[in-house]
C-alpha positions in Angstrom: 0.0 0.0 0.0 1.4 3.4 -1.0 2.3 6.0 1.6 -0.2 8.8 1.6 1.5 12.1 0.6 -1.3 14.5 1.2 -1.3 16.4 4.4 -3.9 19.2 5.0 -4.1 20.0 1.3 -7.5 19.9 -0.3 -8.8 16.5 -1.5 -10.0 16.8 -5.1 -13.4 15.3 -6.1 -11.7 12.6 -8.2 -9.8 11.4 -5.1 -12.8 11.0 -2.8 -13.9 7.6 -1.7 -15.7 5.7 1.0 -19.2 5.9 2.6 -20.3 7.7 5.8 -20.7 4.4 7.6 -16.9 3.9 7.4 -16.8 6.5 10.1 -18.7 4.2 12.4 -15.9 1.6 12.3 -13.2 4.3 12.5 -14.5 5.8 15.7 -15.6 2.5 17.2 -12.1 0.9 16.6 -10.5 4.1 18.0 -12.6 4.5 21.2 -13.0 0.8 22.1 -9.8 0.6 24.2 -8.4 0.0 27.6 -8.0 3.8 28.1 -11.8 4.1 28.0 -12.1 1.5 30.8 -9.7 3.5 32.9 -11.8 6.7 32.4 -14.7 4.8 33.9 -12.7 3.8 37.0 -11.6 7.4 37.4 -15.2 8.5 37.6 -15.9 6.1 40.5 -12.6 7.2 42.2 -14.2 10.7 42.5 -16.5 9.3 45.2 -19.6 8.5 43.0 -21.7 5.4 43.7 -22.0 3.0 40.8 -25.5 4.3 39.7 -24.2 7.9 39.9 -21.2 7.0 37.8 -23.3 5.4 35.2 -25.6 8.5 35.0 -22.5 10.8 34.7 -21.1 8.5 32.0 -24.3 8.6 30.0 -24.9 12.3 30.4 -21.3 13.3 29.6 -21.1 11.2 26.5 -24.5 12.2 25.2 -23.5 15.8 25.5 -20.0 15.5 24.0 -20.0 12.9 21.2 -22.4 14.9 19.0 -19.5 17.4 18.8 -17.5 14.7 16.8 -20.5 14.3 14.5 -20.7 18.1 14.0 -17.0 18.6 13.3 -17.1 15.7 10.8 -19.6 17.6 8.6 -17.1 20.1 7.2 -14.8 17.3 5.8 -16.9 16.2 2.8 -17.9 19.8 2.1 -14.4 21.3 2.1 -11.9 18.4 1.8 -9.5 19.3 4.5 -8.8 18.7 8.2 -10.8 20.2 11.1 -8.0 22.6 12.3 -7.5 23.8 8.7 -11.2 24.7 8.6 -10.6 26.7 11.8 -8.9 29.3 9.7 -12.4 30.6 8.7 -13.0 31.7 12.3 -9.5 32.6 13.5 -7.6 33.5 10.3 -4.7 31.6 8.8 -2.2 32.9 11.4 -4.6 33.0 14.3 -5.6 29.4 13.7 -2.0 28.3 14.0 -2.1 28.8 17.8 -5.2 26.7 18.1 -3.7 24.0 15.8 -0.6 24.0 18.0 -2.9 23.4 21.1 -4.5 20.6 19.1 -1.1 19.1 18.4 -0.3 19.2 22.1 -3.7 17.6 22.8 -2.8 14.6 20.5 0.8 14.3 21.7 -0.5 14.1 25.3 -2.9 11.2 24.5 -0.3 9.5 22.4 2.3 9.6 25.2 -0.3 8.3 27.6 -1.0 5.4 25.3 2.6 4.6 24.7 3.3 4.6 28.5 0.5 2.0 29.0 1.7 0.0 26.0 5.1 -0.1 27.7 3.7 -1.1 31.1 1.5 -3.8 29.5 4.4 -5.2 27.5 6.7 -5.3 30.6 3.9 -7.1 32.4 3.7 -9.7 29.6 7.5 -10.2 29.9 7.0 -10.8 33.7 4.3 -13.4 32.9 6.9 -15.1 30.7 9.5 -15.2 33.5 11.6 -12.4 32.0 12.7 -9.7 34.6 11.5 -6.4 33.3 13.0 -3.9 35.7 16.1 -3.2 33.6 16.3 0.4 32.3 17.7 -0.9 29.0 14.9 -3.3 28.5 12.3 -0.6 29.2 13.9 1.7 26.6 14.1 -1.2 24.2 10.4 -1.9 24.6 9.5 1.8 24.1 11.6 1.9 20.8 10.0 -1.3 19.5 6.5 -0.1 20.3 7.3 3.2 18.6 8.4 1.5 15.4 5.3 -0.6 15.4 3.1 2.4 16.1 4.6 4.3 13.2 3.4 2.0 10.4 -0.3 2.7 10.0 -0.2 6.5 10.5 2.7 6.8 8.1 1.0 4.8 5.4 -2.0 7.1 5.8 -5.8 7.5 5.7 -6.8 4.4 3.7 -4.7 2.1 6.0 -6.1 3.6 9.2 -9.7 3.3 8.0 -9.3 -0.3 7.0 -7.4 -1.4 10.1 -9.9 0.2 12.5 -12.7 -1.7 10.8 -11.0 -5.1 11.6 -10.0 -3.9 15.0 -13.6 -3.2 15.8 -14.8 -6.8 15.5 -11.9 -8.2 17.6 -12.4 -5.6 20.3 -16.1 -6.2 20.5 -15.5 -9.9 21.1 -12.8 -9.5 23.7 -14.6 -6.8 25.7 -17.8 -8.9 25.6 -15.9 -11.8 27.2 -14.4 -9.4 29.8 -17.9 -8.0 30.7 -19.2 -11.6 31.2 -16.2 -12.3 33.5 -16.6 -9.1 35.6 -20.3 -8.7 35.6 -21.2 -11.2 38.4 -18.6 -9.5 40.7 -20.1 -6.0 40.4 -21.0 -4.4 43.7 -23.6 -1.9 42.5 -24.9 -0.7 45.8 -27.1 2.4 45.5 -26.2 3.8 48.9 -23.6 6.5 49.5 -22.2 8.5 46.7 -21.2 12.1 46.0 -22.9 15.5 46.1 -24.1 17.4 43.0 -20.9 19.5 42.8 -18.8 16.3 42.6 -21.2 14.9 40.1 -20.6 17.9 37.8 -16.9 17.3 38.0 -17.5 13.7 36.9 -19.6 14.9 33.9 -16.8 17.4 33.0 -14.2 14.6 33.1 -16.3 12.3 30.9 -16.8 15.1 28.3 -13.1 16.1 28.4 -11.7 12.6 27.8 -14.6 11.7 25.4 -16.2 13.6 22.6 -14.7 17.0 23.4 -11.1 15.8 23.1 -12.0 13.9 19.8 -13.8 16.9 18.3 -10.8 18.5 16.6 -10.3 15.3 14.6 -13.7 15.1 13.0 -13.0 16.2 9.5 -9.5 14.6 9.4 -11.3 11.3 8.6 -14.4 12.5 6.8 -12.5 14.7 4.3 -12.1 11.9 1.8 -15.8 11.2 1.6 -17.6 12.5 -1.5 -19.1 16.0 -1.2 -22.5 14.4 -1.9 -22.4 12.3 1.3 -25.5 12.6 3.4 -24.8 15.1 6.3 -27.2 13.1 8.5 -25.3 9.9 7.9 -21.9 11.6 8.4 -23.1 13.1 11.7 -24.8 10.0 12.9 -22.1 7.4 12.2 -19.3 9.7 13.6 -21.2 10.5 16.8 -22.5 6.9 17.4 -19.1 5.3 16.6 -17.6 6.9 19.7 -20.7 7.3 21.9 -21.7 3.7 22.2 -18.2 2.3 23.0 -17.6 5.0 25.5 -20.8 4.5 27.4 -20.4 0.7 27.4 -16.7 0.5 28.3 -16.7 3.4 30.8 -19.6 1.7 32.5 -17.6 -1.6 32.5 -14.6 0.3 34.0 -16.9 1.8 36.7 -18.1 -1.7 37.4 -14.5 -3.0 37.7 -13.8 -0.1 40.1 -16.4 -1.5 42.5 -14.5 -4.8 42.6 -10.9 -3.8 42.5 -9.6 -0.9 44.6 -6.7 0.0 42.3 -8.6 -0.5 39.1 -7.3 2.9 37.8 -4.1 1.1 37.0 -5.0 -0.9 33.9 -1.9 -3.1 34.1 -1.3 -4.1 37.7 -4.7 -3.1 39.2 -7.5 -3.7 36.8 -6.6 -7.3 35.9 -7.3 -8.1 39.6 -11.0 -8.4 38.6 -10.2 -11.1 36.0 -9.5 -14.8 36.4 -5.8 -15.7 36.1 -6.2 -17.5 32.8 -7.5 -14.3 31.1 -4.7 -11.9 32.3 -2.4 -12.6 29.3 -5.2 -12.2 26.7 -6.2 -9.0 28.6 -2.7 -7.6 28.4 -2.5 -8.4 24.7 -5.9 -6.8 24.2 -4.7 -3.7 26.1 -1.6 -3.4 23.9 -3.5 -3.8 20.6 -6.3 -1.4 21.6 -3.8 1.2 22.7 -2.0 0.9 19.4 -5.4 1.4 17.7 -6.1 4.6 19.6 -2.7 6.0 19.1 -2.9 5.3 15.3 -5.8 7.8 15.1 -4.1 10.3 17.4 -0.8 10.1 15.6 -2.3 10.5 12.1 -4.2 13.6 13.2 -1.4 15.1 15.2 0.7 15.2 12.0 -2.1 17.2 10.3 -2.3 19.5 13.3 1.4 20.1 13.2 1.1 21.2 9.6 -1.9 23.4 10.3 0.1 25.1 13.1 2.4 26.5 10.4 5.3 24.0 10.6 6.5 23.4 7.1 6.9 19.7 7.0 5.3 17.1 4.7 2.8 14.7 6.4 5.2 11.8 6.7 7.9 14.0 8.3 5.4 15.5 10.7 4.3 12.0 11.8 7.9 10.9 12.4 8.8 14.1 14.3 5.6 13.7 16.4 6.5 10.2 17.3 10.0 11.1 18.3 8.7 13.7 20.7 6.1 11.2 22.0 8.8 8.7 22.7 10.8 11.2 24.7 7.8 12.0 26.8 7.1 8.3 27.3 10.6 7.7 28.5 10.2 10.4 31.2 6.8 9.1 32.3 7.9 5.4 32.4 10.7 6.3 34.8 8.4 8.5 36.9 5.9 7.4 39.6 3.4 10.1 38.9 1.8 9.0 35.6 -1.8 9.0 37.0 -1.3 12.5 38.4 0.1 13.8 35.1 -2.9 12.2 33.2 -5.5 13.7 35.5 -4.0 17.2 35.3 -3.7 16.9 31.5 -7.4 15.9 31.1 -8.5 18.7 33.3 -6.6 21.5 31.5 -7.8 20.3 28.1 -11.1 22.0 28.8 -9.6 25.4 29.0 -8.9 25.7 25.2 -11.1 22.9 23.8 -14.5 24.1 25.0 -14.1 27.7 23.8 -12.6 26.4 20.5 -15.7 24.3 20.0 -18.0 27.3 20.7 -16.3 29.5 18.2 -15.8 26.8 15.5 -19.4 25.6 15.6 -20.8 29.2 15.8 -18.8 30.1 12.7 -20.0 27.0 10.9 -23.6 27.9 11.7 -23.1 31.5 10.7 -21.7 30.4 7.3 -24.5 27.7 6.9 -21.8 25.2 6.3 -20.4 26.9 3.2 -16.7 27.6 2.9 -14.3 28.9 0.2 -12.1 25.8 0.2 -9.3 27.5 -1.8 -9.6 30.6 0.4 -8.6 28.6 3.5 -5.2 28.2 2.0 -4.7 31.7 0.6 -1.4 33.1 1.7 -2.5 36.7 1.8 -5.7 38.7 1.1 -8.0 35.7 1.1 -11.6 35.7 2.4 -10.5 34.6 5.9 -7.4 36.7 6.1 -8.6 39.2 8.7 -6.0 41.7 9.8 -2.5 40.5 9.3 -3.7 37.0 8.9 -5.7 37.0 12.2 -9.5 37.3 12.6 -9.5 39.0 15.9 -13.2 38.4 16.6 -12.4 34.7 16.8 -9.4 35.2 19.0 -11.3 37.6 21.3 -14.1 35.1 21.6 -11.7 32.3 22.3 -10.0 34.3 25.0 -13.3 35.2 26.6 -14.4 31.5 26.6 -11.1 30.5 28.2 -11.5 33.0 31.0 -15.1 31.7 31.6 -13.9 28.1 31.6 -11.1 28.9 34.0 -13.4 30.6 36.4 -15.6 27.5 36.7 -13.1 24.7 36.5 -12.3 22.2 39.3 -9.2 20.3 38.2 -6.1 18.7 39.7 -4.1 21.8 38.7 -6.4 24.5 40.1 -9.9 25.4 41.1 -11.6 28.5 39.7 -13.3 31.1 42.0 -16.8 30.3 40.7 -16.2 26.6 41.4 -15.0 27.4 44.9 -18.1 29.6 45.5 -20.4 26.7 44.4 -19.0 23.9 46.5 -16.5 22.7 44.0 -18.8 22.3 41.0 -17.4 22.2 37.5 -19.4 23.7 34.6 -16.3 24.9 32.8 -17.1 23.2 29.5 -20.6 24.7 29.3 -19.3 28.1 30.3 -16.4 27.9 27.8 -18.6 26.9 24.9 -21.5 29.3 25.7 -19.4 32.4 26.4 -17.1 31.9 23.4 -20.0 31.1 21.0 -22.1 34.1 22.2 -19.1 36.6 22.1 -18.2 35.4 18.6 -21.9 35.7 17.4 -22.1 39.2 18.9 -18.9 40.3 17.2 -19.8 38.7 13.9 -23.2 40.4 13.3 -22.8 40.9 9.6 -24.0 38.1 7.3 -21.2 35.8 6.2 -20.5 36.0 2.5 -21.5 32.9 0.5 -18.7 31.4 -1.6 -19.3 31.5 -5.3 -18.7 28.0 -6.9 -15.8 27.9 -9.3 
């Protein structure tokens, strides 16, 4: 299979292929992973009872995964990545900053996945009677994992889409077995639980690690679909592809957390809920699912790096991205604070992602889904150029949304003053989306020009 050469450049009509339902397999294969189980255990660790955790998981995912469907709609219409489409709201230079944030977003998740791949691989070596504490062995495992991880993102879009389709069926079967093994042990007592403020923190966490964090990738995978693709089908398949696995696997993770105290550790803790004969298959499942998630992240992070203004072709961007990811992984593997780093990272994502979603979607609604595709790539004087390459209305709205989100966040890094005044509640996502969207709509009161077809 040939290596894909295209980065964020426009996909011509003659190169379009696929059907909207392909997005169902892409997002199911991507989100059906061990990381999703871990997120469910984290929800319970906040102090929620099992019924409360399930409710937070359902609400958070129902609110966040439609964002993935909405950000997938621009791909068939325009033929480029989500963050490249962001230039319509922020300008070609203004969007570079948001694209760089998007790149950091992906690198963080990739590094987290690589760390868990390393831990699971070392656990497998222990199972085989091979001592895994050697620093040289750990580095060797990281390097081998990185080389394997590089293959699919480097080959490109077609390979990723096909592989995720096959991954989906394997993952469904394995996680079904796991659910049968864990189900009878669940201690779903309805007593106890957390207060409403803590419940809002759980919903924010579910949204942050779910649909909100995947939203900047929507059009990265729908951009090859024909422009005539049904918007309803594109939206539905993209949203459901992530929503269903997240609800089911996060619920399974929450269930495991009622059985195993240290279930948040997917390598040494979570397997405690499983019979000994299933530990090796589980570790293999963990490794493969993490590779699947990282494949999607790594492909998109290369596109985000290009959209941030770094002049590299797509292949070089993928390689550079993986090198940085390996460096971060090495630091994390030799550190004992991985879980703390992960929780802090997830909490702080909200600060830029929620306002970005508010501006991006408001701009899309204002333009009624019509963009000048060539204009998104105009070096100077294009329809989205703004002043000096920056559309300040978008930047101002983004900043306002970030302030609003920071005021109402309750994260491991810090707690905003409104959160403190309301007993530790966290409505940062809603504040960020609403304030950014409303400010942008107020500043952009003139009707958006409708592109004239070439």
